[in-house]
N, C-alpha and C positions, 0 to 999 in steps of 0.2 A: 794392275790397277790402284790395291790399297800401299802398295811400297814404295808407286809414285807421287804419293801426301808424305813423307816423310823428308828429314830433309838429307837427311844420312842413308844409308843406305848397304850392310851390310850381306853376303852371298854365300852360301857354302859354295865350296868347288862343285857340288852336287848339284846343283841347285841348275832350272828352266824357268824362262817365262815367257806368257804367250797370253793372247787377249783372246777369250775362250767368245765370247759372243765375234768375233772374226768368222768366225765356221761362217764359209760362201752357205750354209743350208739357212742360217737366221734371216736375215738379211733383217738386223738389228745395229745398231755402234754400240760400243764400250761407255756405260757408267763413270762416273764418279769423273767427271771430267778428260779419261782419258787424250780424246782426239785435243784435248789444247799443251797437257803438259807433256806428253810423251817428245811432240816435238820441242818442245820447252830444250826435255834432258839430252834426246839423242840425235835433232835433227829433222827437218824436213824429209827427206829421201830413209833413211830409214826406221821412219817411225811410218810413210805410209808403209814398207816392207812387211813391217808385223799387220797394221792394222786391213791390208789391202790383199795383204796372203795368207794371211794365219799365220807369220812365219813365228817358230820357236824359237827363243834364243837361252843357250845354254852360259853360265856362267863369266864365264874366257869369255865369251864376244859381249855380249850386258855391262862387265868393267872396260873393254877395253871404245866401247858409244859409248860411257856416259851414264847407265842403266845405274848401275853400284859406284860406291864411294870403293869396295873392297871382295877380296873373296878369298876364303881361307877356308881350312881345311874339316870340313864337315864337325868333323868333333867337337873346331874348336869354334863355332858359331856362337854361342851361345857368353864364353868371356869374353867372346875379342865384342859380341854388342856391349855388354857388364862394362869392359875396359874404356869399351871409348864414352859412354854413360858417365863413367867418374869422372872423365877428361870437360866431361860439359862440366858437370858439378862443381870441377871449379873455379870455372868461369861466370865471373860476374854479370844474373842474370840483365841488368839491366844495357851492359854491353852486347850483349848476344841478342838481344831482342833486337834493338836498333841494327846491328852490323845483317841481321835476317832483312829489316824494313831496311833498309840502304842493298843491301842484294834482290832482294823482289822487286823494290824500284827499280831499278836495272833492266830488268828483263819487258820492260813492261815502258821504256822510257831513251829516247836516244843522250849521248854520252853528256854533252854538257846538264840537262837534265841533270842528273846523274850523277856528275862531279857538285855543281850545284844544292839537292838534296845529303850529298854524304858534308861538303863542307859543312852545309847549316844544324845538319844533327850531330857531325862534330862539333864544334862552335858550346852548341845545346849542351849538349856532353861534359866539356871540358869546362865550363862556366860551373856547375853543376860537379863537379868534383873540384873543383879549389873551394868551392861553398864547403865543400865536405872535410877538405885539409885532405884528401888522399892525393892531389895535383900539389906538387911544388912546381916556383918559376923563380927558377934563378935571376936577378940581374947587376 
């Protein structure tokens, strides 16, 4: 469940994913927004399979389903995560924030609204970058 709160997920080849709350004897639902996030990540049918049947998913399947972004050898998980973090640190923070907002907006809205939001965000950002002289326009 905690992994679904992350934007990017790396898993060990030995990892498996399940929802302990989905055990039939418990009679409860998962917390932390799992019933909302899981279908958005892996689709409704697969989410229902994990939720309703308590299905355990191994790393390879999690990758195929989109639950994780990358599966690596167990001994490389930490180094791969650090490498990914370094790549993110090289990015301009404001750009990452706005990209995340646009992607999240896309989940909740149709493509027309999403494109309008993206164009508005781009225009706002490009004006800001022009003002900071980070982007130049040739005429």
